[in-house]
N, C-alpha and C positions, 0 to 999 in steps of 0.2 A: 326274668323278662316276662312282660305281660303278653300272653299268647292270644288273648281274646280277640283283638282286631284281626289277627291272622286267620282265625278259625270261624269268624262270623258267617262268611259265605258258605263254608263247608256245612255248618250246622243248619243254616236256613234252607238248604236243599234237601234235608233228610228228616224223616219222621222216625225218631229212635224208639217209638213204641211199636214200630212195624219192622224195622231193619235191625239186624244184629251188629251192624257196624259200630265201632266205638264212637262215643260222643266227644272224646278228647278231653275228658275232665280229670284224667289221672295225672298226677304230678310225677313225671318220670325223671329219675336222676340222670344227669348227663353222662355220656360215655367219654372216655379219654380220646376216642376216635370217632370221626363222623361216619354214620351208617348210611347204607342205601338199601332199597328194596325194589324189586321189579315184580309186579303182579300181573299175571295173565288174566284178562278180563273179557269174558264172553257176554258182553252187553248187546245192544242192538247191532253193533259191529265188533268183531273180535279185535282187540288191541292189547298192548302191553303198557301198564301204568308204571312209569319210571319215576322213582322218588329219591331225592337227595336230602338228607338231614341238614338243616341250616337254621340257626336262630330259634331252636326249640320247636320247629315244625318240619314237615316234609314239603319241600318245594317239588311240585309234581307236574309231569307232562304225560299225555297220552300218545304213545308211539304207535302210529297206525299199523305198520307192518311188522313191528317188533325190531329189536336190535339186529344189526348185521355186522359180521367181522370183516367184511370187505370194505376198505376205505373208499372205494368208488360209489358205494351205496350211501345216499344221503336220505336218511329216514325222517319223514315229517313227524315232528313232536309238537303237539298242541298243548300249550301251557294251560293248566287248569288251576283250581283253587288250592291253597295250602291245605294239607291234611295233617291230623294229629299224629304224633309219633307212635301211639299205640295202634294205629292203622297198619303198621308194619307187621303185626302179628295176626292180622285178619285174613282168614281163609274160609270161604263158605259161599252161600248163595244169597244175593240181595233179592228180595221179593220183586216180582214183576209189578209194575206200577210205581215202584220207588225209583228214585234217581239212580241210574246206572244198573237197573235190574239185570241180574244174570250171575253166573258163577265166577268167583275170584279165586285164583291159585297163586300161592307164593312161589313164583318161578325162579327167582334168584335173590340173594341177599348177601351182604358183607359190608365192607368198609370202603370209603372213598377219600381221596386226598386231592385238593385243588392244586393245580400247577400254574406257573406263570408268576408275573410280578404283582398283579392286582389281588386284592382280597376277593374271596368268592362273591361277596355282596357287590363289590364294584364291578367285577367281571360280568355278573348277571345284569347289572344296570347297563353296562356297555353293550351287552348282547353277545358276548363271546367268552364262554367258560370252558377252560381245558382242565382235565382231571384224570386221575388214575383210579381204576376200579380193582378191588381185590375181593371178588365174590366166589361163589361156588361154581358158577358157570362163566361169568365174564371177568376178564382181566385186562390189564394194560391201559394204554392211553385212549381217551375219548374226548370229544368236544361237543358242546351244545352251542349252536350259532343261530341267533335270531334273524329271521327273514325280515327285510325292511319293507318291501312292497310286493304286492302280487302283480300279475300282468295288466291289471286295470289301473294301477297306480295308487290303489288304496292301501292304507296302513294295515299291516298284519302283525301287530305287536305280540300277539299270543302264539304265533307260529314260529317254531324253531326247527332246526335240523340237527339230528343226532348222528354224529359221524365218528367212525372208528379211526383213530390215528394209526399211522403206519409204524408198526413195531413187530416184535416176534410173535405177538398174538394175532396179527392180521392174517386173513385168509382170502386172497384174491380169487374171485370166481366161485367161492363156496361159502360166502358169508352167512347165508340163511341156514346152513346145516346145523348151527347151534340150536335152532328152534325145534329140531327133532328131539332134543333132550327135554321132553315135555312133562316130566313129573315134578311135583312140588319138592323143593329143597327142604321144606319144613315137615312134611308128612309122608312123602313118597307117593302120594296119590296122583292119579290123572284127573282130568276135568270131569269125566263121567262119574268117578267115585265120589268126588266132592259134591257134585250135583245131587247124587243119590244119598248123600250123608253117610257113606260107608268108609271104613278104614280108620286109621288112627288120627287123632287130633294133631294139629301142627305143633311142633315144639316151639316154645317162645324164643324170640331173639331180642326184641326191644325190652321185654320184661326182664329177661335174663341180664340185661345190661345194667340193672341196678347194682350188680356186682361189678368188680373191676373188669373192663373189657380187654 
């Protein structure tokens, strides 16, 4: 599949002579299972970048308050540009002045499976994607639901809601407790250590998937 149309917006926003973010030029072998990555991102506002592998790229959303295990919590998830798959191994600090400047931590990662009758592509087009996560921190059923309008009646096509489905992994009233598990699943570092450039480098996940997943 030609990934260039998917990544043109991503590349146009970044100066790769100044940022260590991957340019997405590596030809990654596909995994037998779809992968996901969540990156804690201390940019101008702290948020969590939620990424689902699909069609050779990461479909990506910025989750403003981070995921919650409480099904009552409907987390705003702003759809952003597709990211290259090698971004799933990126952990470090984007220089100030660059797009998204700030520290990035690999907060969770693992595999995901779409559920429901539609293909994931059709479900995203419809604006209602249900899926299962099998990560190191997040598990069980989830849904991304696109918001149709804001209170002024204007279209909000890029605004979605990330919602935990009710199952044995749900936690009523204590959904945010999962965010206290604030160390990288790839390096064991907290945000301060990553910012300071201290501690071990992250172990690869997307690169390791060149072998059988």
